[in-house]
C-alpha positions, 0 to 999 in steps of 0.5 A: 500500500502506498504510504500516505503523505501525512502532514502536521496541523499547521502544514495541512492548513498551509497546504489547503490554503495554497490550493486556493491561489487562483482569484475567482472571476467577478460579477456585478450584483444589486446592493440588495443581493450583496449580503454575504458576498465578497468585494472584488474591488476597493470602494472609495468615498464619493460623497462626504458623510455627512454631506453637510453640517447638520444637527445631531439633536433637536435644539437651537443653533448659534455662533458660540460665544462664552458670554452668551446667555439669552438669544432671540430665535430668528428662524426655524429649520426642519430636516430637508430645508436649506437656509442661507446664513442670516443670524445677527448678534444674539440670534439663533436658529430653532433646528431639528435633528438632521437639518442642515446647519447654516455656516453662521452657526457652530454650536447646538444646545438641545431643548432639554439643556436650555434654562428656559425657552419659548417661541421668541427667546431661549436662555442658555446654560453655562459651560456650553462646549463649542461645537456641541451636537454639531455633525461636521461635513465629512467628519465620518468619511470624506471624499477620496477615503477608502470605505471598503477593501477588496476581499472584504465580506459584505455585511448589513453594516457595510450595506448601510455605508454603501447605501450612504453613497447612493451605490446600487450595484457592487462588483463582487467575486462569483460564488463558488459552485460546490458539490458534496458527496458521500461514499459507501454502499451502506449509506441511505438518503434520509428519505429512503428506508434504512435497515439495521445494516444500513445508515443514513447519509449524515455527513453530506447533509451536515456539511451542506448545512455547515457551508450554508451557515457560512455563506456557501451554497452546495449541491448534494451529489449523492453517494459515490458507488463502492466500485472503482470504474463507477467512481471514476465516471462519477468524479469525471462528471463533477469536474464542472464544479469549483470544489468537490467535498467528499467524506469516507473512503480515504482511510489507511486499510480501506479500499482507498478507491476514492483517491484512485478514482480521483487520480484517474481524473487527473487528481494530485493530492497536496496531503493525505493524512493529518497528524491530529485526532480525530480526523487523521484520514483527510486528503486535499488536492486538485483535480484539473481546476477543481479543488477536492477536499476528502474528509473522514467518514466519521461524522464528528471528524468530518465536521471538525475538519470541515471547520478547521480546513475546508472553511478557510480554504473556501473563504480564500477561494471565494476571494476573501482576505478574512479567511483565517479562523480566530484563535482565542484563549480560555481557562481549562476547567478540568484536567485532560489526559491526551495522547502526545505526538499529535495535535488533539482536537477536543470538543467542548463549551467555551463560556465566560472565558472558561472551557469545559470538554464535552463528557471529559473528552470521553467520546468517539469520532463517529458520534454526533451529539458532541458536535451539537453540545459543543461550541468550541474546539481546544487544540493541543500541541503535539508534545502535550500529554496533560492539560491541567485544570486552571491552565490557559488553553488555545481554542476556536469558537466555531458557533454561538453558545446556545441553551443546550450547550450551556446546559452541558456546563451544569452536568 
């Protein structure tokens, strides 16, 4: 049997990202359809934000002088109105929030801060700060400043900023076409009846859902037959996709027909095997222009490796510059015994700066509940045998903290 090209955790991450070197093509989309897409070019401010001096609050606008106390109300200014400067000594404007402030006023006092006022005069308090409640033209963004960088993912807050510029369409990278396949004749689709000797196709549906949670659309490609010739034909039909994700069929000791079938279609592996637990039987590579991620058959291992290696690769492939996951630290709540010589991936709950392993780290890679009941992954170093209680550990938070994960902390 051919020796697997096993790599370290860091090497696997580096190699998987290196596969995604080619920049995807771009397309124009409506701003209303741009949520979650990745910008293909920088966007520069074309309209000052705000575009004119305006009132931050309802009140009175005037030219600041430290000794002013009582002012006559000259004009009323509503939002949307434009008024030429016309103030004389000891005069002010009654102004509403968002209204344009004429150039002869530089300070605004809110109604509630005034000592007294009526329809004719207003009495100012002491210790007014010049420029109070005044939004200056271009103070947030000025013409020529950078609003958004190429490779940034568009979220609702960015859409608000782009809308402030009157932008209706943006140039983004084309969405990836992704196929998710499973392997094994024993697998049944959820809508089929499974006997005691058969199991349902967990991985494909879990992985498609995970990808969708992170903004990717994936097509369910079904189950690759446990036959080399049929598998060769199966993968040949998948070359139109940007990315193929498989699970199962790549462990040492198995028929290994997945790699053979891929190789018959021009596949070259970047690595085959990662020095981690769980998730060692993982293979990434390229088949012509199609990226291939072959994950373990065990559901927990497939899911965790998809989080750690597949998602960063896809983010980079879609043009995002924010493709790395973020490490954080937490205090380990219980002593954990690990096997050294590899990176151990421990599922658990991170809450209020503390990490607790699921079920004292006594679970198997074929299980599903630990994924459901966890929101974080602890990553050990290869030499580590024991992680003491109270020690600071490195973790990745991979999903929000739900009630069912918090409940696990009480057990």
